[in-house]
C-alpha positions in Angstrom: 19.3 107.8 126.8 22.8 109.3 126.5 24.8 110.1 129.6 24.1 113.7 130.6 27.4 114.3 132.3 30.6 112.5 133.3 32.9 113.7 136.1 36.2 112.9 137.5 38.8 114.1 140.1 39.9 117.0 137.9 36.4 118.4 137.8 36.4 119.3 141.5 38.6 122.2 142.4 38.1 121.7 146.1 38.8 117.9 146.1 40.9 117.2 149.2 44.6 116.8 148.2 46.5 113.6 148.1 43.7 111.3 146.8 45.1 110.5 143.4 48.6 109.7 144.6 47.7 109.0 148.2 45.7 107.0 150.7 42.3 105.6 149.7 40.7 103.5 152.4 44.1 102.5 153.8 45.5 101.6 150.4 48.2 103.5 148.6 47.2 104.5 145.1 49.6 105.5 142.3 48.2 105.9 138.7 45.5 103.2 139.3 47.8 100.7 140.8 46.7 99.6 144.2 49.0 98.4 147.0 48.4 97.8 150.6 50.3 98.3 153.9 52.3 95.3 155.1 50.1 92.4 156.2 49.3 92.0 159.9 51.3 89.3 161.6 49.6 85.9 162.1 47.7 85.4 165.3 50.0 84.1 168.0 49.2 80.5 169.0 46.7 80.0 166.2 49.1 79.1 163.3 49.2 75.5 162.2 52.3 73.7 161.0 53.0 73.5 157.2 51.7 70.1 155.8 53.7 68.0 153.5 53.5 69.2 149.9 55.0 66.1 148.3 53.4 64.4 145.3 52.7 60.9 146.4 50.4 58.1 145.3 48.0 59.1 148.2 47.8 62.7 146.9 47.3 61.4 143.4 44.4 59.2 144.5 42.8 61.9 146.7 42.9 64.6 144.0 42.0 62.4 140.9 38.4 63.5 140.8 39.4 67.2 141.1 41.8 66.8 138.1 38.9 65.4 136.1 37.3 68.9 136.5 40.2 70.8 135.1 42.1 68.4 132.8 40.9 70.4 129.7 42.8 73.5 130.9 45.6 72.3 133.2 48.3 70.1 131.5 49.1 66.7 133.2 52.7 67.8 133.8 51.5 70.7 136.0 49.1 68.8 138.2 51.7 67.2 140.5 52.9 70.7 141.3 49.4 71.8 142.3 47.7 68.7 143.7 49.5 68.5 147.1 48.6 72.1 147.9 45.0 71.6 146.8 44.7 68.6 149.0 46.2 70.5 152.0 43.9 73.4 151.5 40.8 71.2 151.4 41.9 69.4 154.5 42.6 72.7 156.3 39.2 74.1 155.4 37.6 71.3 157.3 40.0 71.7 160.2 39.4 75.5 160.4 35.7 75.4 159.8 36.3 77.7 156.8 34.6 78.3 153.5 36.3 79.6 150.4 34.5 82.0 148.0 36.0 82.5 144.6 35.2 84.9 141.8 34.8 83.8 138.2 38.2 85.4 137.4 40.1 83.1 139.7 42.4 80.5 138.1 40.8 77.1 137.4 42.8 75.3 140.1 41.2 77.7 142.6 37.8 78.1 141.2 37.2 74.4 140.5 39.4 72.6 143.0 39.3 74.5 146.3 36.4 76.9 146.2 33.1 76.0 148.0 31.2 78.8 146.3 32.0 80.5 143.0 30.4 83.2 141.0 30.2 86.8 140.0 30.0 89.7 142.5 26.3 89.5 143.0 26.3 85.7 143.6 29.2 86.0 146.0 27.5 88.9 147.9 24.3 86.9 148.2 26.0 83.7 149.2 28.1 85.5 151.8 24.9 86.3 153.7 24.2 82.5 153.9 27.6 81.3 155.1 27.6 79.3 158.3 31.3 78.8 158.7 33.2 81.0 161.1 35.9 81.8 158.6 35.5 83.1 155.1 38.5 83.1 152.7 37.8 85.5 149.9 39.5 84.6 146.6 39.0 87.7 144.7 40.0 91.4 145.1 39.8 93.5 148.2 36.4 95.2 147.7 34.9 91.7 147.5 36.4 90.7 150.8 35.1 93.9 152.3 31.6 93.1 151.0 31.8 89.7 152.7 32.9 91.4 155.9 30.1 93.9 155.7 27.5 91.1 155.4 29.3 88.9 158.0 30.5 91.4 160.7 30.9 88.7 163.3 32.9 86.3 161.1 36.6 86.3 160.3 37.1 87.3 156.7 40.5 86.6 155.2 42.0 87.6 151.9 45.1 85.7 150.9 46.8 88.8 149.6 45.5 92.2 150.6 47.4 93.8 147.7 44.7 92.3 145.4 43.2 95.7 144.7 41.2 97.1 141.8 41.9 99.9 139.5 38.2 100.7 139.2 37.7 100.8 143.0 40.8 103.0 143.4 39.4 105.6 140.9 36.9 107.1 143.5 36.8 107.9 147.2 34.1 108.7 149.7 35.1 112.4 149.5 34.4 112.3 145.7 30.9 111.0 146.4 30.2 113.8 148.8 31.4 116.4 146.3 29.1 114.8 143.7 26.2 115.1 146.1 27.0 118.8 146.6 27.0 119.4 142.9 23.8 117.4 142.3 21.7 117.8 145.5 18.9 115.4 145.8 20.0 113.1 143.0 20.3 109.5 144.2 23.7 107.7 144.0 24.3 104.2 142.7 27.7 102.5 143.3 28.9 99.5 141.4 30.0 96.9 143.9 33.5 97.4 142.6 34.1 100.1 145.2 35.6 100.4 148.6 33.5 100.2 151.8 34.3 103.9 152.2 32.5 104.7 149.0 29.6 102.3 149.7 29.0 104.2 152.9 28.3 107.4 151.0 25.8 106.0 148.4 22.1 105.1 148.4 22.4 101.6 146.9 24.9 99.3 145.2 24.6 97.3 142.0 26.4 94.7 140.0 26.7 94.5 136.2 23.9 91.9 136.2 21.3 94.1 138.0 22.5 97.7 137.2 19.6 98.7 135.1 17.1 97.2 137.5 18.8 99.1 140.4 18.8 102.4 138.6 15.1 102.1 137.7 14.1 101.0 141.2 15.0 104.5 142.5 12.1 106.1 140.5 14.2 109.2 139.9 14.5 111.1 136.6 18.3 111.3 137.1 20.8 109.1 138.9 24.5 109.4 139.7 26.2 106.1 138.6 29.7 105.4 139.7 32.5 104.6 139.1 32.7 102.8 135.7 32.1 105.1 132.8 31.5 102.2 130.3 29.0 100.4 132.5 27.3 103.7 133.0 27.1 104.1 129.2 25.7 100.7 128.8 23.1 101.3 131.5 22.2 104.7 129.9 21.5 102.8 126.6 19.0 100.6 128.4 16.9 103.1 130.4 15.2 106.5 130.1 16.8 107.6 133.4 19.3 110.3 132.9 22.7 109.1 134.0 25.5 111.2 135.6 28.7 109.1 135.4 32.2 109.0 136.9 35.4 108.7 134.9 36.5 105.3 136.2 37.3 102.2 134.2 38.5 98.6 134.6 42.0 98.2 133.4 41.2 94.7 132.1 38.1 95.6 130.0 39.0 99.1 128.8 42.0 97.6 126.8 39.7 95.7 124.4 38.9 97.4 121.1 36.2 97.0 118.5 38.9 96.8 115.8 40.4 93.6 117.2 37.0 92.0 117.3 36.3 93.0 113.7 39.6 91.4 112.8 38.5 88.2 114.6 35.3 88.1 112.5 37.2 88.7 109.3 39.3 85.6 110.1 36.2 83.5 111.0 32.7 85.0 110.4 31.2 82.1 112.4 32.9 83.0 115.6 30.6 84.1 118.5 31.7 87.1 120.6 30.3 87.9 124.1 31.4 90.8 126.2 31.2 92.3 129.6 29.5 95.7 129.9 32.7 97.2 131.5 34.1 97.2 127.9 34.0 100.4 125.7 31.0 101.0 123.5 32.8 100.1 120.3 33.5 96.6 121.7 29.9 96.1 122.8 28.7 97.1 119.3 30.6 94.1 117.9 29.4 91.6 120.5 26.7 89.0 119.9 25.8 89.2 123.6 26.6 91.6 126.4 26.2 90.6 130.1 27.7 90.1 133.5 30.0 87.2 134.1 27.1 85.0 135.4 25.0 86.0 132.4 27.8 85.3 130.0 28.3 81.8 131.5 24.6 81.1 131.2 24.6 82.2 127.6 27.4 79.8 126.8 25.7 76.9 128.6 22.5 77.5 126.6 24.0 78.3 123.2 27.0 76.0 123.2 28.7 77.8 120.3 31.4 76.0 118.4 33.9 78.8 118.6 33.7 81.6 121.1 35.5 84.7 122.3 34.8 85.9 125.8 35.8 89.6 126.1 36.6 89.6 129.8 39.3 88.2 132.1 41.2 85.2 130.8 40.6 82.8 133.7 36.9 83.0 133.2 37.3 81.5 129.7 39.4 78.7 131.2 36.8 78.0 133.9 34.0 77.8 131.3 36.1 75.6 129.0 36.8 73.3 132.0 33.0 72.8 132.3 32.2 72.8 128.6 35.1 71.3 126.7 33.2 71.1 123.5 33.3 74.9 123.2 36.5 76.2 121.6 37.8 79.3 123.3 39.7 81.8 121.3 41.7 84.7 122.5 42.0 87.7 123.0 41.5 88.0 126.7 43.2 90.1 129.3 44.6 89.1 132.7 43.7 91.0 135.8 47.0 91.4 137.7 45.1 92.0 141.0 43.0 88.8 140.7 46.2 86.9 139.9 47.7 87.9 143.3 45.5 85.1 144.8 47.3 81.8 144.5 47.1 78.3 145.9 50.2 79.1 147.9 48.8 82.1 149.7 45.4 80.5 150.2 47.2 77.8 152.1 49.2 80.3 154.1 46.0 82.2 154.9 44.4 79.1 156.3 47.6 78.1 158.2 48.1 81.6 159.8 44.7 83.2 159.6 46.0 86.1 157.8 45.3 88.6 156.1 42.2 89.6 158.0 39.8 92.2 156.6 38.5 94.7 159.2 36.2 97.7 158.7 35.5 100.5 161.1 32.1 99.6 162.6 30.5 103.0 162.1 31.5 103.1 158.5 30.5 99.4 158.0 27.0 100.1 159.3 26.4 102.7 156.6 28.1 100.7 153.9 26.1 97.6 154.8 22.8 99.4 154.1 23.7 100.1 150.5 24.7 96.5 149.9 21.7 95.0 151.7 19.3 97.3 149.8 20.7 95.8 146.5 20.4 92.2 147.7 16.9 92.8 149.0 15.7 94.5 145.8 12.7 92.5 144.4 12.5 91.7 140.8 
């Protein structure tokens, strides 16, 4: 069913001022670029000394098995620059009693060599509820770290760089959700997990790209407000009879792809397989052989083992899949997420050394936001 309406900030005359170029959940927003206030200082007395980061025969031996995981995507000349930091991070994890969660869009040296748990937003949200460690280091963007904190209120959640924001999350505020509820009284609201805790606190339930259709239909309502990604909303609307009211948000990584560039790829090689994320525009999805969440895309590749493949999503995910499945030739295009790439081995190490940057959420807001995330996690198939 087609979307029955799509709304954005300009459609609300009484939208509180300062929310386009202003503060959103403590983050400064300018034209979809998210930045954060200066990081809080490290905790006095809790910082550990910097370990040696020299490339030595001991480091080479200790990290040899890790390099086997990534040798398809990291040249041998680069490994001596990474390996000492990787070894130090893995030793510090044990010393701190910490666990590292990494999104599929993290670089291979993070995803395959230091992360304890990797996956898409839904996988990380579910696994965050099972974490026993007292410290969680979230290698992803800020809303992911907030989600981990919502589900682990008594644990310390760190993000190596709090400037790792999200253009999609920055496109909507809690005030916007309240205005949508005023305009459509009684219509339930679904929020993509790519939203701030402030927004999650105002909605009925969250979803990810892998369960969005299921979540929408679980509400048993004729109409649903779905926010903030307009393209994911369009995809969901094509899969359900529920009437969808959408928001004018988009992911800066996925919205840049075009159907024309995919047709050009097929002209060059008709045998190439193309899989795409549903945050892409409709003309891109129309050219894809498969559309799905990051986890669904990975499963598709594992099962199909195509000879030549284009993954229409963030670049590092293709690298992570190729590290696992070297027989699959990965073709470009892909787009880098500048926010995901703020997370590096260097600032993961610093985070573990200094226990910064800690993610905190107002308890009253967190209680409301937690309900929408838990409702998604507890949804039965």
